[in-house]
N, CA, C and O atoms as a Tripos MOL2 file, in Angstrom:
@<TRIPOS>MOLECULE
protein
  192   191    48     0     0
PROTEIN
NO_CHARGES

@<TRIPOS>ATOM
      1 N         148.5580   42.8120  101.8650 N.3       1 MET1
      2 CA        147.3090   43.2630  101.7650 C.3       1 MET1
      3 C         146.8580   42.9030  103.1700 C.2       1 MET1
      4 O         146.3170   43.8230  103.7820 O.2       1 MET1
      5 N         146.9720   41.7930  103.7680 N.am      2 TRP2
      6 CA        146.2540   41.0840  104.8100 C.3       2 TRP2
      7 C         147.0390   41.9180  106.2030 C.2       2 TRP2
      8 O         146.5150   41.9820  107.3150 O.2       2 TRP2
      9 N         148.0370   42.3590  105.9420 N.am      3 ILE3
     10 CA        148.9060   42.8040  106.8540 C.3       3 ILE3
     11 C         148.4740   44.4690  107.1230 C.2       3 ILE3
     12 O         148.7100   44.9750  108.2200 O.2       3 ILE3
     13 N         147.9090   45.1550  106.1620 N.am      4 LEU4
     14 CA        147.3880   46.3670  106.2110 C.3       4 LEU4
     15 C         146.0540   46.2800  106.6840 C.2       4 LEU4
     16 O         145.7200   47.2120  107.4160 O.2       4 LEU4
     17 N         145.1830   45.3860  106.4540 N.am      5 ILE5
     18 CA        143.7660   45.0390  107.0670 C.3       5 ILE5
     19 C         143.9870   45.1560  108.3840 C.2       5 ILE5
     20 O         143.3850   45.9750  109.0790 O.2       5 ILE5
     21 N         145.0450   44.1840  108.9150 N.am      6 LEU6
     22 CA        144.9880   43.6710  110.4060 C.3       6 LEU6
     23 C         145.6080   44.8910  111.2960 C.2       6 LEU6
     24 O         145.2990   45.1710  112.4540 O.2       6 LEU6
     25 N         146.5320   45.5220  110.4860 N.am      7 GLU7
     26 CA        146.8330   46.6980  111.1760 C.3       7 GLU7
     27 C         145.8340   48.0380  111.5510 C.2       7 GLU7
     28 O         145.8170   48.7450  112.5580 O.2       7 GLU7
     29 N         144.9850   48.0800  110.2690 N.am      8 ALA8
     30 CA        144.3380   49.0430  110.3810 C.3       8 ALA8
     31 C         142.8710   48.6790  111.6990 C.2       8 ALA8
     32 O         142.3010   49.3780  112.5360 O.2       8 ALA8
     33 N         142.7720   47.4940  111.3390 N.am      9 MET9
     34 CA        141.6370   46.7300  112.7670 C.3       9 MET9
     35 C         142.4880   46.9080  114.1490 C.2       9 MET9
     36 O         141.9300   47.4110  115.1240 O.2       9 MET9
     37 N         143.5510   46.5790  114.1990 N.am     10 ALA10
     38 CA        144.3260   47.0150  115.2970 C.3      10 ALA10
     39 C         144.0940   48.1920  115.7740 C.2      10 ALA10
     40 O         143.8590   48.4570  116.9530 O.2      10 ALA10
     41 N         144.1540   48.9440  114.8590 N.am     11 ALA11
     42 CA        144.4700   50.5640  115.2730 C.3      11 ALA11
     43 C         142.9140   51.1270  115.6110 C.2      11 ALA11
     44 O         142.7320   51.9990  116.4610 O.2      11 ALA11
     45 N         141.8760   50.5470  114.8780 N.am     12 PHE12
     46 CA        140.6730   51.0650  114.9860 C.3      12 PHE12
     47 C         139.9500   50.3370  116.6680 C.2      12 PHE12
     48 O         139.1420   50.9370  117.3780 O.2      12 PHE12
     49 N         140.4130   49.2270  116.8950 N.am     13 PHE13
     50 CA        140.1030   48.7460  118.3860 C.3      13 PHE13
     51 C         140.8970   49.4120  119.2340 C.2      13 PHE13
     52 O         140.4510   49.5900  120.3670 O.2      13 PHE13
     53 N         141.8360   49.7770  119.0040 N.am     14 LEU14
     54 CA        142.8220   50.4930  119.8890 C.3      14 LEU14
     55 C         142.1420   51.8830  120.4270 C.2      14 LEU14
     56 O         141.9940   52.2170  121.6030 O.2      14 LEU14
     57 N         141.7840   52.5740  119.2920 N.am     15 LEU15
     58 CA        140.9970   53.6990  119.2790 C.3      15 LEU15
     59 C         139.6580   53.7600  120.1180 C.2      15 LEU15
     60 O         139.3830   54.6690  120.9010 O.2      15 LEU15
     61 N         138.8950   52.7010  119.8550 N.am     16 ALA16
     62 CA        137.8530   52.0520  120.3920 C.3      16 ALA16
     63 C         138.0950   51.9840  122.1080 C.2      16 ALA16
     64 O         137.4090   52.4900  122.9970 O.2      16 ALA16
     65 N         138.9810   51.3970  122.1760 N.am     17 PHE17
     66 CA        139.2730   51.1840  123.6670 C.3      17 PHE17
     67 C         139.7610   52.1600  124.4750 C.2      17 PHE17
     68 O         139.8090   52.0470  125.7000 O.2      17 PHE17
     69 N         140.1470   53.1660  123.8310 N.am     18 ILE18
     70 CA        141.0160   54.5290  124.4250 C.3      18 ILE18
     71 C         139.7120   55.0840  124.6820 C.2      18 ILE18
     72 O         139.2080   55.1560  125.8030 O.2      18 ILE18
     73 N         139.2840   55.3980  123.8170 N.am     19 VAL19
     74 CA        137.5600   56.1420  124.0550 C.3      19 VAL19
     75 C         136.6120   55.5840  125.1230 C.2      19 VAL19
     76 O         136.1150   56.3350  125.9630 O.2      19 VAL19
     77 N         136.3700   54.3130  125.0930 N.am     20 TRP20
     78 CA        135.7010   53.6010  126.0360 C.3      20 TRP20
     79 C         136.3350   53.7120  127.3910 C.2      20 TRP20
     80 O         135.5880   53.9280  128.3450 O.2      20 TRP20
     81 N         137.5250   53.6000  127.5720 N.am     21 TRP21
     82 CA        138.1040   53.6250  128.8530 C.3      21 TRP21
     83 C         138.2180   55.0520  129.4020 C.2      21 TRP21
     84 O         138.2180   55.1080  130.6320 O.2      21 TRP21
     85 N         138.3380   56.5090  128.5830 N.am     22 THR22
     86 CA        137.7670   57.6570  129.0460 C.3      22 THR22
     87 C         136.5680   57.8860  129.2250 C.2      22 THR22
     88 O         136.2210   58.6770  130.1030 O.2      22 THR22
     89 N         135.7020   57.2660  128.4590 N.am     23 MET23
     90 CA        134.2700   57.6310  128.5890 C.3      23 MET23
     91 C         133.5720   57.2210  129.9890 C.2      23 MET23
     92 O         132.6330   57.8210  130.5120 O.2      23 MET23
     93 N         134.1480   56.2140  130.4240 N.am     24 TYR24
     94 CA        133.3480   55.6550  131.6630 C.3      24 TYR24
     95 C         134.3820   55.8840  132.6950 C.2      24 TYR24
     96 O         134.3190   55.1080  133.6490 O.2      24 TYR24
     97 N         135.5000   56.9450  132.7270 N.am     25 ALA25
     98 CA        136.1690   56.7620  133.9710 C.3      25 ALA25
     99 C         135.4620   57.5790  134.8370 C.2      25 ALA25
    100 O         135.6750   57.2670  136.0090 O.2      25 ALA25
    101 N         134.6490   58.5720  134.6880 N.am     26 GLY26
    102 CA        134.0770   59.5550  135.2540 C.3      26 GLY26
    103 C         134.7080   60.2240  136.3280 C.2      26 GLY26
    104 O         135.8470   59.9170  136.6790 O.2      26 GLY26
    105 N         134.0220   61.1540  136.8980 N.am     27 ARG27
    106 CA        134.8640   61.9910  137.9610 C.3      27 ARG27
    107 C         135.1180   61.5100  139.3550 C.2      27 ARG27
    108 O         134.1660   61.0390  139.9780 O.2      27 ARG27
    109 N         135.9020   61.5550  139.7250 N.am     28 LYS28
    110 CA        135.9940   60.8900  141.2180 C.3      28 LYS28
    111 C         135.3530   61.7620  142.0130 C.2      28 LYS28
    112 O         135.4160   62.9820  141.8680 O.2      28 LYS28
    113 N         134.5500   61.0350  143.1020 N.am     29 PRO29
    114 CA        133.9520   61.8440  144.1140 C.3      29 PRO29
    115 C         134.8510   62.7690  145.1810 C.2      29 PRO29
    116 O         135.7520   62.3600  145.9140 O.2      29 PRO29
    117 N         134.3350   64.1580  145.0500 N.am     30 ALA30
    118 CA        135.1150   65.0730  145.8090 C.3      30 ALA30
    119 C         135.0260   64.9650  147.0600 C.2      30 ALA30
    120 O         134.0270   64.4820  147.5920 O.2      30 ALA30
    121 N         136.2310   65.4710  147.8340 N.am     31 PRO31
    122 CA        136.2290   65.3130  149.2030 C.3      31 PRO31
    123 C         135.2720   66.2660  149.8830 C.2      31 PRO31
    124 O         134.9840   67.3410  149.3550 O.2      31 PRO31
    125 N         134.7340   65.8570  151.1430 N.am     32 PRO32
    126 CA        133.6830   66.6670  151.7880 C.3      32 PRO32
    127 C         133.8860   68.2910  151.9370 C.2      32 PRO32
    128 O         132.9960   69.1390  151.9900 O.2      32 PRO32
    129 N         135.0590   68.4500  151.9810 N.am     33 ALA33
    130 CA        135.0550   70.0080  152.1850 C.3      33 ALA33
    131 C         134.9750   70.4910  150.8580 C.2      33 ALA33
    132 O         134.6860   71.6830  150.7610 O.2      33 ALA33
    133 N         135.1720   69.8120  149.7390 N.am     34 GLN34
    134 CA        135.2860   70.7550  148.2630 C.3      34 GLN34
    135 C         133.4950   70.6290  148.2340 C.2      34 GLN34
    136 O         132.8380   71.6690  148.1920 O.2      34 GLN34
    137 N         132.8870   69.4290  148.2570 N.am     35 LYS35
    138 CA        131.2130   69.3650  148.2790 C.3      35 LYS35
    139 C         130.7280   70.4820  148.7730 C.2      35 LYS35
    140 O         130.0300   71.2370  148.0960 O.2      35 LYS35
    141 N         131.0880   70.7390  150.1740 N.am     36 GLN36
    142 CA        130.5690   71.8260  150.7610 C.3      36 GLN36
    143 C         130.4890   72.9000  150.2430 C.2      36 GLN36
    144 O         129.4640   73.5070  149.9330 O.2      36 GLN36
    145 N         131.8540   73.2890  150.0810 N.am     37 LEU37
    146 CA        132.2550   74.6270  149.0310 C.3      37 LEU37
    147 C         131.4940   74.6830  147.5500 C.2      37 LEU37
    148 O         131.1940   75.7430  147.0010 O.2      37 LEU37
    149 N         131.2540   73.4620  147.0400 N.am     38 GLU38
    150 CA        130.5370   73.6330  145.7190 C.3      38 GLU38
    151 C         129.2300   73.8910  145.8090 C.2      38 GLU38
    152 O         128.6210   74.4980  144.9280 O.2      38 GLU38
    153 N         128.5110   73.2990  147.2470 N.am     39 ASN39
    154 CA        126.8340   73.5790  147.3650 C.3      39 ASN39
    155 C         126.9710   74.7820  147.6630 C.2      39 ASN39
    156 O         126.1990   75.4790  147.0050 O.2      39 ASN39
    157 N         127.7740   75.5020  148.5460 N.am     40 GLN40
    158 CA        127.7920   76.7020  148.8820 C.3      40 GLN40
    159 C         127.6190   77.9330  147.5010 C.2      40 GLN40
    160 O         126.8680   78.9060  147.4430 O.2      40 GLN40
    161 N         128.6720   77.4050  146.4460 N.am     41 GLN41
    162 CA        128.3710   78.3270  145.4870 C.3      41 GLN41
    163 C         127.4870   78.2340  144.4070 C.2      41 GLN41
    164 O         127.2910   79.1620  143.6230 O.2      41 GLN41
    165 N         126.6880   76.6160  144.3170 N.am     42 LYS42
    166 CA        125.3880   76.5760  143.7770 C.3      42 LYS42
    167 C         124.3250   77.5980  144.1810 C.2      42 LYS42
    168 O         123.6910   78.3830  143.4750 O.2      42 LYS42
    169 N         124.2870   77.3400  145.7690 N.am     43 SER43
    170 CA        123.2290   78.3160  146.2660 C.3      43 SER43
    171 C         123.1990   79.5680  146.3240 C.2      43 SER43
    172 O         122.1550   80.1460  146.6250 O.2      43 SER43
    173 N         124.5080   80.3330  146.0080 N.am     44 THR44
    174 CA        124.5540   81.7120  145.9740 C.3      44 THR44
    175 C         124.5590   82.0430  144.2000 C.2      44 THR44
    176 O         124.5550   83.1600  143.6830 O.2      44 THR44
    177 N         124.5660   81.2300  143.7710 N.am     45 GLU45
    178 CA        124.4320   81.1350  142.1960 C.3      45 GLU45
    179 C         122.4060   81.2030  141.9600 C.2      45 GLU45
    180 O         121.7850   81.9230  141.1780 O.2      45 GLU45
    181 N         122.1080   80.6570  142.4910 N.am     46 LYS46
    182 CA        120.7070   80.3000  142.3510 C.3      46 LYS46
    183 C         120.0970   81.5950  142.8220 C.2      46 LYS46
    184 O         119.1240   82.0140  142.1950 O.2      46 LYS46
    185 N         120.6160   82.3740  143.9980 N.am     47 LEU47
    186 CA        120.0290   83.6830  144.5840 C.3      47 LEU47
    187 C         120.3520   84.9750  143.5390 C.2      47 LEU47
    188 O         119.9060   86.1200  143.6070 O.2      47 LEU47
    189 N         121.0790   84.5200  142.7640 N.am     48 LYS48
    190 CA        121.4940   85.7910  141.6370 C.3      48 LYS48
    191 C         120.3340   86.0750  140.5780 C.2      48 LYS48
    192 O         120.4810   86.9450  139.7190 O.2      48 LYS48
@<TRIPOS>BOND
     1     1     2 1
     2     2     3 1
     3     3     4 2
     4     3     5 am
     5     5     6 1
     6     6     7 1
     7     7     8 2
     8     7     9 am
     9     9    10 1
    10    10    11 1
    11    11    12 2
    12    11    13 am
    13    13    14 1
    14    14    15 1
    15    15    16 2
    16    15    17 am
    17    17    18 1
    18    18    19 1
    19    19    20 2
    20    19    21 am
    21    21    22 1
    22    22    23 1
    23    23    24 2
    24    23    25 am
    25    25    26 1
    26    26    27 1
    27    27    28 2
    28    27    29 am
    29    29    30 1
    30    30    31 1
    31    31    32 2
    32    31    33 am
    33    33    34 1
    34    34    35 1
    35    35    36 2
    36    35    37 am
    37    37    38 1
    38    38    39 1
    39    39    40 2
    40    39    41 am
    41    41    42 1
    42    42    43 1
    43    43    44 2
    44    43    45 am
    45    45    46 1
    46    46    47 1
    47    47    48 2
    48    47    49 am
    49    49    50 1
    50    50    51 1
    51    51    52 2
    52    51    53 am
    53    53    54 1
    54    54    55 1
    55    55    56 2
    56    55    57 am
    57    57    58 1
    58    58    59 1
    59    59    60 2
    60    59    61 am
    61    61    62 1
    62    62    63 1
    63    63    64 2
    64    63    65 am
    65    65    66 1
    66    66    67 1
    67    67    68 2
    68    67    69 am
    69    69    70 1
    70    70    71 1
    71    71    72 2
    72    71    73 am
    73    73    74 1
    74    74    75 1
    75    75    76 2
    76    75    77 am
    77    77    78 1
    78    78    79 1
    79    79    80 2
    80    79    81 am
    81    81    82 1
    82    82    83 1
    83    83    84 2
    84    83    85 am
    85    85    86 1
    86    86    87 1
    87    87    88 2
    88    87    89 am
    89    89    90 1
    90    90    91 1
    91    91    92 2
    92    91    93 am
    93    93    94 1
    94    94    95 1
    95    95    96 2
    96    95    97 am
    97    97    98 1
    98    98    99 1
    99    99   100 2
   100    99   101 am
   101   101   102 1
   102   102   103 1
   103   103   104 2
   104   103   105 am
   105   105   106 1
   106   106   107 1
   107   107   108 2
   108   107   109 am
   109   109   110 1
   110   110   111 1
   111   111   112 2
   112   111   113 am
   113   113   114 1
   114   114   115 1
   115   115   116 2
   116   115   117 am
   117   117   118 1
   118   118   119 1
   119   119   120 2
   120   119   121 am
   121   121   122 1
   122   122   123 1
   123   123   124 2
   124   123   125 am
   125   125   126 1
   126   126   127 1
   127   127   128 2
   128   127   129 am
   129   129   130 1
   130   130   131 1
   131   131   132 2
   132   131   133 am
   133   133   134 1
   134   134   135 1
   135   135   136 2
   136   135   137 am
   137   137   138 1
   138   138   139 1
   139   139   140 2
   140   139   141 am
   141   141   142 1
   142   142   143 1
   143   143   144 2
   144   143   145 am
   145   145   146 1
   146   146   147 1
   147   147   148 2
   148   147   149 am
   149   149   150 1
   150   150   151 1
   151   151   152 2
   152   151   153 am
   153   153   154 1
   154   154   155 1
   155   155   156 2
   156   155   157 am
   157   157   158 1
   158   158   159 1
   159   159   160 2
   160   159   161 am
   161   161   162 1
   162   162   163 1
   163   163   164 2
   164   163   165 am
   165   165   166 1
   166   166   167 1
   167   167   168 2
   168   167   169 am
   169   169   170 1
   170   170   171 1
   171   171   172 2
   172   171   173 am
   173   173   174 1
   174   174   175 1
   175   175   176 2
   176   175   177 am
   177   177   178 1
   178   178   179 1
   179   179   180 2
   180   179   181 am
   181   181   182 1
   182   182   183 1
   183   183   184 2
   184   183   185 am
   185   185   186 1
   186   186   187 1
   187   187   188 2
   188   187   189 am
   189   189   190 1
   190   190   191 1
   191   191   192 2
@<TRIPOS>SUBSTRUCTURE
     1 MET1         2 RESIDUE 1 A MET
     2 TRP2         6 RESIDUE 1 A TRP
     3 ILE3        10 RESIDUE 1 A ILE
     4 LEU4        14 RESIDUE 1 A LEU
     5 ILE5        18 RESIDUE 1 A ILE
     6 LEU6        22 RESIDUE 1 A LEU
     7 GLU7        26 RESIDUE 1 A GLU
     8 ALA8        30 RESIDUE 1 A ALA
     9 MET9        34 RESIDUE 1 A MET
    10 ALA10       38 RESIDUE 1 A ALA
    11 ALA11       42 RESIDUE 1 A ALA
    12 PHE12       46 RESIDUE 1 A PHE
    13 PHE13       50 RESIDUE 1 A PHE
    14 LEU14       54 RESIDUE 1 A LEU
    15 LEU15       58 RESIDUE 1 A LEU
    16 ALA16       62 RESIDUE 1 A ALA
    17 PHE17       66 RESIDUE 1 A PHE
    18 ILE18       70 RESIDUE 1 A ILE
    19 VAL19       74 RESIDUE 1 A VAL
    20 TRP20       78 RESIDUE 1 A TRP
    21 TRP21       82 RESIDUE 1 A TRP
    22 THR22       86 RESIDUE 1 A THR
    23 MET23       90 RESIDUE 1 A MET
    24 TYR24       94 RESIDUE 1 A TYR
    25 ALA25       98 RESIDUE 1 A ALA
    26 GLY26      102 RESIDUE 1 A GLY
    27 ARG27      106 RESIDUE 1 A ARG
    28 LYS28      110 RESIDUE 1 A LYS
    29 PRO29      114 RESIDUE 1 A PRO
    30 ALA30      118 RESIDUE 1 A ALA
    31 PRO31      122 RESIDUE 1 A PRO
    32 PRO32      126 RESIDUE 1 A PRO
    33 ALA33      130 RESIDUE 1 A ALA
    34 GLN34      134 RESIDUE 1 A GLN
    35 LYS35      138 RESIDUE 1 A LYS
    36 GLN36      142 RESIDUE 1 A GLN
    37 LEU37      146 RESIDUE 1 A LEU
    38 GLU38      150 RESIDUE 1 A GLU
    39 ASN39      154 RESIDUE 1 A ASN
    40 GLN40      158 RESIDUE 1 A GLN
    41 GLN41      162 RESIDUE 1 A GLN
    42 LYS42      166 RESIDUE 1 A LYS
    43 SER43      170 RESIDUE 1 A SER
    44 THR44      174 RESIDUE 1 A THR
    45 GLU45      178 RESIDUE 1 A GLU
    46 LYS46      182 RESIDUE 1 A LYS
    47 LEU47      186 RESIDUE 1 A LEU
    48 LYS48      190 RESIDUE 1 A LYS
């Protein structure tokens, strides 16, 4: 019985760790050329 409880706890903590790891990874900053392109796209969307 204890083995099942320990296995369930290990699975839960592993799942929580994976969710935490992916949640706070965030987007990597874009290179300057890509940022400039995104800013141009945003400004053209505002004009529509």
